[in-house]
C-alpha positions in Angstrom: 23.1 17.0 30.4 25.5 18.6 27.9 25.0 21.9 26.2 23.4 21.4 22.8 25.3 24.5 21.5 28.3 22.3 20.9 26.2 20.3 18.3 25.5 23.6 16.4 29.3 24.2 16.2 29.9 20.7 14.9 27.2 21.0 12.3 28.3 24.5 11.2 31.9 23.3 10.8 31.2 20.7 8.3 32.7 21.1 4.8 30.6 22.8 2.1 29.6 21.1 -1.1 28.2 22.6 -4.3 25.2 20.6 -5.2 22.9 21.0 -8.2 19.6 19.1 -8.0 18.9 17.3 -11.3 15.8 18.3 -13.3 12.8 16.0 -13.2 10.4 15.2 -10.4 11.6 11.6 -9.8 15.3 12.4 -10.2 14.9 15.4 -7.9 13.2 13.4 -5.3 15.9 10.7 -5.4 18.6 13.3 -5.2 17.0 14.7 -2.0 16.8 11.3 -0.4 20.4 10.6 -1.3 21.4 13.9 0.1 19.7 13.2 3.4 21.3 9.7 3.5 24.8 11.1 3.0 24.2 13.5 5.9 22.6 10.9 8.2 25.3 11.4 10.8 24.4 15.1 11.0 20.7 14.2 11.1 21.5 12.1 14.2 23.3 15.1 15.8 20.3 17.3 15.1 17.9 14.7 16.7 20.1 14.6 19.8 20.1 18.4 19.9 16.3 18.5 19.6 15.9 16.1 22.5 18.5 17.8 24.7 17.1 21.3 24.0 13.6 20.1 24.8 14.6 19.0 28.3 17.5 21.4 28.9 17.8 22.5 32.6 14.9 20.2 33.5 15.3 18.0 36.6 13.0 15.3 35.3 14.2 15.4 31.8 12.5 13.0 29.4 10.1 11.9 32.1 8.1 15.0 31.1 7.2 13.3 27.8 5.2 10.8 29.9 3.7 13.2 32.4 1.6 15.1 29.8 -0.1 12.1 28.2 -0.7 10.5 31.6 -2.2 13.7 32.9 -4.5 13.8 29.8 -5.4 10.2 30.4 -6.4 11.0 34.0 -8.5 14.0 32.9 -10.3 12.2 30.1 -10.8 9.1 32.3 -12.4 11.1 35.1 -14.3 13.7 33.0 -15.5 11.5 30.2 -15.2 8.0 31.6 -16.7 8.6 35.1 -18.6 11.8 35.0 -20.2 11.4 31.6 -20.3 7.6 32.0 -18.4 6.4 28.9 -16.5 3.9 31.1 -19.8 2.0 31.7 -20.2 1.3 28.0 -16.6 1.0 26.9 -14.7 -1.9 28.4 -11.2 -1.2 29.8 -11.7 2.5 29.2 -8.2 3.5 30.4 -6.5 1.2 27.9 -8.9 2.4 25.2 -8.0 6.1 25.8 -4.3 5.5 26.2 -4.1 3.7 22.8 -5.6 6.7 21.1 -3.5 9.2 23.0 -0.3 7.4 22.2 -1.0 7.3 18.5 -2.3 10.9 18.5 0.6 12.3 20.5 3.1 11.0 17.9 0.9 12.3 15.0 0.4 15.8 16.5 4.0 16.0 17.7 5.5 15.3 14.3 3.2 17.8 12.4 3.5 20.6 15.0 7.3 20.3 15.5 8.0 19.9 11.7 6.0 23.0 10.9 8.3 25.3 13.0 11.5 23.4 12.3 12.9 25.6 9.5 12.2 28.8 11.4 13.7 27.5 14.6 16.9 26.4 12.8 17.2 29.7 10.9 20.6 30.4 12.3 22.1 27.2 10.9 20.3 27.5 7.6 21.9 30.9 7.0 25.4 29.7 8.1 26.0 26.5 6.2 24.4 24.4 3.4 22.7 21.2 4.4 19.9 19.4 2.7 17.0 21.5 4.2 14.9 18.4 4.7 17.2 17.4 7.5 15.8 19.9 9.9 12.1 18.8 9.6 13.3 15.1 9.8 15.2 15.9 13.0 11.8 16.9 14.5 10.5 13.5 13.5 13.3 11.8 15.3 12.6 13.7 18.5 8.9 12.9 18.3 9.8 9.2 17.9 11.9 9.3 21.0 8.9 10.5 23.0 6.6 8.0 21.4 8.9 5.1 22.3 8.6 6.0 26.0 4.8 6.4 25.8 4.4 3.2 23.8 6.5 1.3 26.4 4.2 2.4 29.2 1.2 1.4 27.1 2.6 -2.1 26.5 3.4 -2.4 30.2 -0.2 -1.4 31.1 -1.6 -3.9 28.5 0.5 -6.7 29.9 -0.1 -5.9 33.6 -3.9 -5.8 33.1 -3.8 -9.1 31.2 -5.2 -7.6 28.0 -3.2 -9.9 25.7 -3.6 -8.9 22.0 -4.1 -11.7 19.4 -1.4 -12.5 16.9 -3.7 -11.4 14.0 -4.3 -8.0 15.7 -0.6 -7.4 16.3 0.0 -7.2 12.5 -1.8 -3.9 12.5 0.6 -2.2 14.8 3.7 -2.0 12.5 1.5 -1.0 9.5 -0.3 1.6 11.6 3.0 3.0 12.9 4.6 3.2 9.4 1.5 4.8 8.0 1.3 7.4 10.8 4.9 8.4 10.4 4.7 8.6 6.6 1.6 10.6 6.5 2.5 13.0 9.3 6.0 13.5 7.8 4.5 14.3 4.4 2.1 16.9 5.9 4.8 18.3 8.2 7.3 18.7 5.4 5.0 20.8 3.3 3.9 22.9 6.2 7.5 23.6 7.3 8.1 25.2 3.9 4.8 27.1 3.9 5.4 28.4 7.4 8.6 30.2 6.3 6.6 32.4 4.0 3.4 32.6 5.9 4.0 32.5 9.7 0.3 32.2 10.4 0.5 28.6 9.3 1.9 27.4 12.6 -1.1 28.9 14.5 -3.5 27.5 12.0 -2.0 24.1 12.5 -2.6 24.3 16.3 -6.3 24.9 15.7 -6.6 22.2 13.1 -4.9 19.6 15.3 -7.4 20.5 18.1 -10.3 20.0 15.7 -8.9 16.8 14.3 -8.4 15.4 17.8 -12.1 15.6 18.5 -12.8 14.3 14.9 -11.0 11.1 15.7 -12.2 8.3 18.0 -9.8 8.9 20.8 -11.9 9.8 23.8 -15.1 8.3 22.4 -15.6 5.0 20.7 -16.1 4.6 16.9 -19.1 2.5 17.8 -20.8 5.7 18.9 -20.2 7.2 15.5 -21.2 4.1 13.6 -24.5 3.7 15.4 -25.6 7.2 14.6 -24.4 7.4 11.0 -24.8 3.9 9.5 -28.5 4.1 8.7 -29.2 7.6 7.3 -25.8 9.1 6.9 -23.6 6.2 5.7 -21.7 8.6 3.4 -20.8 10.8 6.4 -19.4 7.7 8.1 -17.2 7.0 5.0 -16.1 10.6 5.1 -15.2 10.2 8.8 -13.2 7.1 8.0 -11.4 9.0 5.2 -9.5 10.9 7.9 -6.1 9.1 8.1 -5.9 9.8 11.9 -9.1 7.9 12.4 -7.9 4.8 10.6 -4.6 4.9 12.4 -6.2 5.3 15.8 -8.6 2.5 15.1 -5.7 0.2 14.1 -3.9 1.0 17.4 -7.1 0.2 19.4 -7.9 -3.0 17.5 -4.3 -4.2 18.1 -3.8 -3.3 21.8 -7.3 -2.9 23.2 -8.2 -6.6 23.5 -11.3 -5.9 25.6 -12.8 -3.9 22.8 -11.8 -6.4 20.1 -13.3 -9.4 21.9 -16.6 -10.9 20.8 -19.5 -9.7 22.9 -17.7 -6.4 23.7 -20.3 -4.4 21.8 -17.6 -2.5 20.0 -17.5 -2.0 16.3 -14.5 -1.9 13.9 -14.7 -1.6 10.1 -14.2 -5.0 8.5 -11.9 -3.5 5.9 -9.6 -1.7 8.4 -6.4 -3.3 7.1 -7.4 -2.4 3.5 -8.1 1.2 4.5 -4.8 1.3 6.3 -2.9 0.0 3.2 -4.7 2.6 1.0 -3.8 5.4 3.4 -0.2 4.3 3.4 0.0 4.3 -0.4 -1.7 7.8 -0.5 0.8 8.9 2.1 3.7 8.0 -0.1 2.2 10.0 -2.9 1.7 13.0 -0.6 5.3 12.6 0.7 6.6 12.8 -2.9 4.5 15.9 -3.6 5.5 17.5 -0.3 9.2 17.1 -1.1 8.8 18.6 -4.5 7.0 21.6 -3.1 9.6 21.9 -0.4 12.4 21.7 -3.1 10.7 24.5 -5.1 10.5 26.8 -2.0 13.8 26.1 -0.2 15.9 28.3 -2.4 14.6 31.5 -0.7 14.6 30.1 2.9 17.8 32.1 3.9 16.4 35.4 2.6 13.0 34.9 4.2 14.6 34.0 7.6 
């Protein structure tokens, strides 16, 4: 595996340009998008560097991106599925958990890696001008690489076990994927800027992600939540469903967990799941725009703070 330092030299040797962002929220946002697009080749180099650095001097390389979720799958399957007995009430419990873990791994990986992306690329930021958004976006590319490997294993498991998803359910997958990436990128972009000025942000993110993991139906079924809240605490169930991670995880499960979506399975999904997913996506676009404008306001002092 080649040394990623060579990529740093190629990036630092690129020609400098004097760029002045236009005034106006929409024009400024469009200017930033065009800037990233013009530097898309460098973005690709940064993604490659992220992937190579992650597995540098590793014998197994990218295989490690599969070992962790598979190890978590084994732990949750044994501890929650067998010891606590969730596998007796949730059909195809292994597929159920792996659907949630695959979606959550991408969600958490994007947010956590984007949060520290500016700090970890401080050397480059002080050497050469690039659209600063490129560095957080490179973290997204690296996370997507890991996700593709995990998703391929999930699809293989679904097909081997004969859990064929229906055509109607498959439509949820691309929508859930786009919504996940958009929302996580929006949150991660804002956090990456805040973390430059307040280094405690990255540690707070770790705690919040841990809390949100258990606040999403990944290792337990949403049916469990619905049965306990629908009668006397319906508002709390709606609050639970307001969590974007919850809606995204449910969409992955409904698409690829055929045993839970089949009639007579005893599992419950919101009837308006597609609508909720669409609303979440639209809100994510708004948050992404806000995050970029906040990022643009703060990026001017990145070099001094680093």
